[in-house]
C-alpha positions in Angstrom: 186.7 117.2 94.2 188.3 119.5 96.2 191.2 118.2 98.2 191.9 119.4 101.7 195.3 122.1 102.0 197.9 123.2 104.2 198.5 127.2 103.8 201.8 126.7 106.8 204.3 128.6 105.8 206.5 126.3 106.2 208.0 124.5 103.3 205.7 122.2 101.3 205.0 118.7 103.1 204.8 117.3 99.1 202.1 114.7 98.8 199.3 114.6 101.4 199.5 110.7 101.3 203.2 110.1 102.3 205.0 107.4 101.4 206.4 104.0 102.1 210.1 104.2 104.3 211.8 102.2 101.5 210.1 99.9 99.2 208.8 97.1 100.4 209.0 98.3 103.6 205.8 98.1 105.9 207.4 100.8 108.1 204.9 104.4 107.5 207.4 107.5 108.4 204.5 110.1 108.7 204.6 113.5 110.1 201.5 114.9 111.9 200.8 117.4 109.5 200.5 114.8 107.2 198.2 113.0 108.8 196.3 115.5 109.4 195.5 116.0 105.6 195.4 112.5 105.2 192.9 111.4 108.0 191.3 114.6 106.0 190.9 113.1 103.0 190.2 109.4 103.5 188.8 108.8 106.5 185.2 107.7 105.8 183.1 109.0 108.0 184.7 112.5 107.3 184.5 112.1 103.8 180.8 111.3 103.9 179.7 114.3 106.4 181.2 116.4 103.8 178.7 115.6 101.1 176.4 117.8 103.2 177.4 121.3 101.7 177.3 120.4 98.6 173.9 118.9 99.3 172.2 122.3 100.7 173.7 124.0 98.0 171.5 122.8 95.3 168.8 123.1 97.6 169.5 127.5 97.5 170.3 127.0 93.9 166.2 125.5 93.5 164.9 128.2 95.6 167.1 131.0 93.1 165.0 129.1 90.7 161.9 130.5 91.9 162.6 134.0 90.3 164.2 132.9 87.1 162.7 133.4 83.9 159.6 130.9 82.3 159.4 131.0 78.5 155.8 128.9 77.9 154.3 128.0 75.1 151.1 126.2 72.8 149.7 125.4 70.3 146.3 124.6 68.8 144.2 123.6 66.7 140.6 122.6 65.8 137.7 121.9 63.5 133.9 121.9 64.2 131.0 120.8 61.7 127.6 121.7 63.1 124.4 123.5 62.5 122.9 126.9 62.7 120.2 129.1 62.9 121.1 132.0 60.5 118.3 135.3 60.0 114.7 134.6 59.6 115.7 131.5 57.8 114.0 128.4 59.2 116.1 125.8 58.0 119.1 126.1 59.6 123.2 126.5 57.8 126.1 123.5 58.6 128.8 124.9 58.7 132.0 124.1 59.7 134.3 126.0 61.6 138.5 125.9 62.1 140.7 127.3 64.8 144.0 127.7 64.7 145.5 128.9 67.8 149.3 130.2 68.6 150.5 131.2 72.4 153.8 132.5 73.9 154.2 134.1 77.2 157.1 135.1 79.0 157.2 135.1 83.2 159.1 135.9 86.1 158.5 136.9 89.6 160.5 139.5 91.4 162.3 139.9 94.5 159.2 142.6 95.6 157.2 139.8 94.8 155.7 141.2 91.2 154.7 138.7 88.1 155.7 140.1 85.1 154.9 138.2 81.7 155.3 139.2 78.1 153.0 137.4 75.9 152.1 137.5 72.3 149.6 135.2 70.5 148.3 134.6 66.8 145.0 133.3 65.8 142.6 132.4 63.2 139.2 131.4 62.3 138.3 130.1 59.1 134.2 129.4 58.2 132.3 127.9 55.0 130.0 130.9 55.6 132.4 133.9 57.1 135.6 135.2 55.6 138.0 134.7 57.0 139.2 135.7 60.1 142.5 136.8 61.8 144.2 138.4 64.7 148.0 138.5 66.5 147.9 140.3 70.0 150.7 141.3 72.3 150.7 142.5 75.6 152.9 143.1 79.2 150.6 142.2 82.0 151.4 143.1 85.5 150.8 142.0 89.7 151.4 143.3 92.7 151.3 142.8 96.2 150.0 145.0 98.2 149.4 142.9 101.9 149.9 139.3 101.4 153.1 139.0 99.6 155.0 141.6 99.3 157.8 143.0 100.2 161.6 141.1 100.4 160.9 139.6 103.8 157.8 137.6 102.5 158.8 136.5 99.5 163.3 135.8 99.6 162.1 133.6 102.9 162.4 130.5 101.0 165.9 131.5 99.6 167.7 132.5 103.3 166.5 130.2 104.9 168.4 127.4 102.7 171.2 129.6 102.4 171.9 129.6 106.1 170.8 125.6 105.5 174.2 125.8 104.0 176.1 128.0 106.2 175.0 125.5 109.4 176.4 122.0 107.5 179.4 124.2 107.0 179.9 125.0 110.2 179.3 121.9 110.7 181.7 120.3 108.7 183.6 122.5 110.3 183.8 121.2 114.1 183.7 117.6 111.8 187.6 118.8 111.1 188.5 119.9 114.4 187.1 116.9 116.6 188.5 114.2 113.4 192.0 116.6 113.9 192.0 116.5 117.2 191.1 113.1 117.6 194.6 112.4 114.4 196.8 114.2 117.0 195.4 112.5 119.9 196.6 108.9 118.0 198.9 110.2 116.9 200.8 111.3 120.2 199.1 108.0 121.2 201.1 105.7 119.0 204.5 108.5 120.0 203.3 107.9 123.8 202.7 103.4 123.3 206.6 103.5 121.3 207.7 105.6 124.1 206.3 103.3 126.8 207.7 100.5 124.7 211.2 101.4 125.1 211.1 102.1 128.3 209.7 99.1 129.9 212.4 97.7 128.0 215.0 99.3 129.1 213.5 98.1 133.1 213.0 94.5 132.4 216.9 94.7 130.8 217.6 97.0 133.9 215.9 93.7 136.4 217.3 91.4 134.4 220.8 92.6 135.2 220.0 93.3 137.8 219.0 89.4 138.4 222.8 88.5 137.3 224.4 90.3 139.1 222.5 89.0 142.2 223.6 85.4 141.0 227.5 86.5 140.8 226.9 88.0 144.1 225.4 85.2 145.8 228.2 82.6 143.9 230.8 84.2 145.7 228.5 83.9 149.4 228.4 87.9 149.1 224.1 87.6 149.4 222.1 85.2 150.6 220.2 83.4 148.1 217.2 84.3 149.9 216.6 86.9 148.7 216.7 86.1 144.4 212.9 84.9 144.8 212.7 88.9 145.1 214.1 89.7 141.6 213.1 87.4 140.0 209.3 88.3 140.9 210.3 91.7 139.8 211.5 90.2 136.2 208.8 88.8 135.5 206.5 91.3 136.4 208.4 94.0 134.5 208.1 91.3 131.7 203.9 91.2 132.6 204.5 94.9 132.0 206.4 94.8 129.0 203.3 92.5 127.0 200.6 94.7 127.9 202.6 97.1 126.8 202.7 95.9 123.4 199.1 94.8 123.4 198.5 98.5 124.1 200.9 100.0 121.5 198.4 97.2 119.1 196.0 99.7 120.3 197.3 102.6 119.7 198.6 101.8 116.1 194.8 100.6 115.1 193.4 103.1 116.3 196.0 105.8 114.0 195.2 103.7 111.0 191.8 102.7 111.0 191.2 106.9 110.9 193.5 107.6 108.1 193.0 105.0 106.4 196.3 105.6 103.9 195.7 104.4 100.4 196.4 101.1 99.5 198.1 100.4 102.8 196.3 97.5 105.5 196.3 96.5 108.9 199.8 95.2 108.5 201.4 98.5 108.6 202.9 100.2 111.3 202.7 103.8 112.1 206.9 105.6 112.8 205.3 109.2 113.9 208.4 111.4 112.9 208.1 114.3 114.8 208.2 114.8 118.6 206.4 116.4 121.2 207.3 119.7 122.0 206.4 121.5 124.5 205.7 125.7 123.0 207.9 127.7 124.0 205.5 130.9 123.9 202.9 131.7 126.8 199.8 131.7 126.7 196.9 134.6 126.0 195.0 136.1 128.3 192.0 133.8 128.4 189.5 136.9 127.8 191.5 136.6 124.4 191.3 133.2 124.0 187.1 133.4 125.6 186.7 135.9 121.7 188.4 134.1 119.3 185.4 131.2 121.4 182.2 133.6 120.6 184.0 134.7 116.9 184.6 131.3 115.9 182.8 128.5 118.0 180.8 126.5 114.7 178.0 125.3 117.4 177.3 128.5 118.5 177.8 130.5 114.8 174.9 127.2 114.1 173.0 128.5 116.9 173.3 131.8 115.6 172.1 130.6 112.0 169.9 129.5 113.7 167.9 131.9 115.4 168.9 134.2 111.9 165.6 131.0 110.2 163.8 132.1 113.5 163.2 136.1 112.7 162.9 134.4 108.8 159.8 132.1 109.8 158.6 134.8 112.4 158.3 137.6 109.4 157.0 135.0 106.9 154.5 134.0 109.0 153.6 137.5 110.3 153.0 138.2 105.9 150.5 135.2 106.0 148.2 137.2 108.4 147.1 139.3 106.4 144.6 139.3 103.6 145.3 138.8 100.2 144.8 142.3 97.8 147.1 142.5 94.1 147.1 144.8 91.8 147.9 144.0 87.9 147.7 146.2 85.5 147.9 144.1 81.5 148.4 146.3 78.3 148.5 144.5 75.2 148.1 146.2 71.2 146.2 143.5 68.5 145.9 143.7 64.7 143.4 141.9 62.5 143.7 140.8 59.4 142.1 138.2 56.8 145.2 136.5 56.1 147.6 135.1 58.6 150.8 136.3 57.3 149.5 140.0 58.4 147.9 139.4 61.0 151.0 138.6 63.3 151.8 140.7 67.0 151.8 143.9 66.1 153.8 146.6 69.7 152.1 149.9 66.5 148.7 148.7 66.2 146.1 151.9 67.0 144.1 148.6 68.8 144.8 148.4 72.2 143.5 146.9 75.2 144.7 147.9 79.3 142.9 146.2 82.0 143.2 147.0 85.8 142.4 145.8 88.8 142.4 145.0 92.3 141.3 141.8 93.6 141.1 140.3 97.1 140.7 137.9 99.7 140.5 136.8 103.5 139.4 134.2 105.0 136.9 134.0 107.3 138.9 132.6 110.0 142.4 131.5 109.1 143.5 129.7 112.0 146.3 127.7 110.4 147.8 131.6 110.0 147.4 132.2 113.3 148.4 128.8 114.7 152.2 129.0 112.1 153.0 132.6 113.5 152.4 131.5 117.5 154.5 128.3 116.4 157.0 130.8 115.3 157.3 133.1 118.4 157.2 130.6 120.4 160.4 128.9 118.5 162.4 132.0 117.9 161.7 132.2 121.5 163.6 129.2 122.4 166.7 130.3 119.4 166.5 132.6 121.7 167.8 130.6 124.9 169.2 128.4 123.3 172.0 130.9 121.7 172.8 132.2 125.7 172.7 128.8 126.9 175.4 128.4 124.2 177.4 131.5 125.0 177.4 130.5 127.6 178.5 126.7 127.2 181.0 128.2 125.2 182.7 130.5 127.8 182.3 127.6 130.6 184.6 125.0 127.8 187.2 127.8 127.3 188.3 128.4 130.8 188.0 125.2 131.8 190.3 123.5 128.8 192.0 127.5 129.7 192.7 126.0 133.8 193.6 122.1 131.6 196.2 123.6 130.2 197.6 125.6 133.3 198.1 122.3 134.8 199.2 120.6 132.3 202.6 122.8 131.4 202.8 122.9 135.4 202.8 119.6 135.8 205.4 118.8 133.2 207.9 120.4 135.4 206.8 119.2 138.5 207.6 115.4 136.2 211.1 116.7 135.8 212.0 117.6 138.0 210.7 114.1 139.3 212.3 111.6 137.2 216.4 114.0 137.4 215.5 112.9 141.1 214.7 108.9 140.6 217.2 109.0 138.2 220.1 109.9 141.0 218.1 108.4 143.5 219.2 105.0 141.7 222.3 105.1 140.7 223.3 106.4 144.9 220.6 102.8 146.2 222.9 100.6 143.4 226.1 101.5 145.1 224.3 101.7 147.5 223.7 97.6 146.8 227.4 97.1 145.9 228.2 98.1 148.7 226.4 96.0 150.9 224.5 99.2 152.8 221.1 98.4 150.8 219.0 95.1 149.7 217.8 93.8 145.6 214.0 94.7 147.5 214.6 98.5 148.1 217.2 98.7 144.7 214.1 96.9 142.5 211.4 99.3 143.5 213.2 102.7 143.4 213.4 101.4 139.3 210.1 101.0 139.8 209.8 104.3 141.0 212.4 105.8 137.7 210.2 103.4 135.7 207.7 105.2 136.7 208.7 108.3 136.7 209.4 108.9 133.0 206.6 107.6 132.0 204.9 110.0 133.6 207.1 112.3 131.9 206.5 110.9 128.5 203.1 111.6 129.2 202.7 114.9 131.2 204.2 116.3 127.6 201.4 114.3 126.1 198.2 115.9 128.1 200.0 119.5 127.3 199.8 118.7 123.8 196.0 117.2 123.9 194.9 120.3 126.2 196.3 122.9 124.5 194.5 121.6 121.3 191.3 120.7 123.1 191.6 124.8 124.2 191.9 125.4 120.1 189.0 123.0 119.9 186.9 125.2 122.4 187.5 127.7 120.7 186.8 127.3 117.1 190.6 128.3 116.3 191.9 124.8 115.4 192.1 124.8 111.9 193.8 128.1 111.1 196.4 127.3 114.1 197.4 124.0 112.3 197.4 125.8 108.2 194.0 123.8 107.6 192.2 125.5 104.4 188.6 123.7 104.8 187.0 123.0 101.0 183.6 124.8 100.2 181.8 121.3 99.4 182.4 118.4 97.4 
C-alpha cells in the first residue's frame, strides 16, 4: 500500500503521524502539513475510495487478456466393436477398431481483429482387418475480418473504455483528496479560531470582572451610585455565558478535527494543538485568466467529463462498425505425414503432403434492428456528453471567477478588520480614562469593551476566511494538491 507523500522543498517533516506533545499527554501538537498527510492516510471514508482505481485497473488487465495467446490441448481414445460387409461376401465381418488422437493449438487475437492459430495433431487407427494407419499434421490458420470487427477502433474499444474508466477513477480520487485537504485545512483553522475565541472570551470576562471590582470600590467610597452595579453584573453574566458557548464551539471543532484525521492509537479525548499560525501571503494573486487556464487543465471533474466524451466517441465507433455485415477472409495451410507406426507419424513441417484452404464467409442480418438502435443511442449519448462538457467548462469558469472575487474581498477585509480593532483599542483606553475621572459610565465602558471584543474576533475570522477563500480558489482550479506538495499514489 503506497503512502501519500509530501514533495515540498521545505525540510522533511518526519513521520506522517505526529507525536504527542509529551509522554502520557493528551495534547496532540500537530502542524497543518502533518494534519493533511494524516487525514489522507487515516480518514476511513477516503481510504475506501482509494481502492476504486485499483479495482478499475483489474478491468484493464481483463481486457488486455483478450489479446494474450491461449494454449489448448486434447487427447481422446476410442474403441468400437462393429460389423461390416466387405466386398461380395454375404456374411459380415466383425471388426474391432481403436482410435487415438492428440491435438494442441496455440492461438491469439491481434489488435487489428486478426485471429491466428498454430495447430498440431497426431492420430492413429488400428483394426483387426486393415493395416494400422497413423497420421500427423501441423498447420497455420489466419482469419481476417474485412468489414465488421476490422481495425483497431472495433477491436480495442473495450480496452480503451476500461482505460478511460481507470483515468476517471483517478481523477475522482484526486477530486476527493482535494476536498478532504480543504476540509482538513478548514477544520485545522477552525480549531485555531475556536481556541482564539476562547482566549478572547476569557480576557473579556476578566475585563468585566475587573470593571465590577473597580465599580465596587468606587461605590464603597461614594464616587459611584450602587444602581450602576446592575449593568456591570449583567455584563459579567453575559460574558460568562459567551465563554460557555465558546467552550462548546471549541469542543465541536475538536471532535470534527479528530473525525477527519482519525489519528492512530488516539481516542476522542485527545486535545489537538495547532502549531502553525495563520499567515496572510504577501504575494499577490495572478490575473484571473491565469487561474482559469489552470482550471481548464487541472480541474478533476472537467477532466472526467472529457474522458466520458472520449468513451462516447469510442461507443459510436464500435456501434457504427456493428452495422456492417460480417465478411471474413481465412487462410489455412498445413503439412501432413502418414506412417504405419505411431513414432514415425509425428507432425513434420518438411512433409511433401500439404493442405491449403482459403475462403470467405459472409453474414448479414435481414433487418438488424438491434445494431441500428445501439448506434442511434450512441449518437444521442455522445451529443449529450458534448453538451455536458460545454456546460462543465462554463461552470468551471464561473467557479473560478467567483472564488477569485471572494479571495479579493477576504484580503481587503483583513486590512479593514485590523484597522477597526486598532481604533477600538484606542476607543476603550479613552473611555476607561473618562470613566475614572467621572466623565463616563459603566454602561458606556462595557459597550466599548464589547465592541473591542467583536473587532478582535472579526480580525481573527477575517484571516481564517481569507485562508479558506484561497484554498477554495485552488480547489476550483484543481491545483490544491500540487500547491500543498502532495503526491497522489496511483492506486492501492
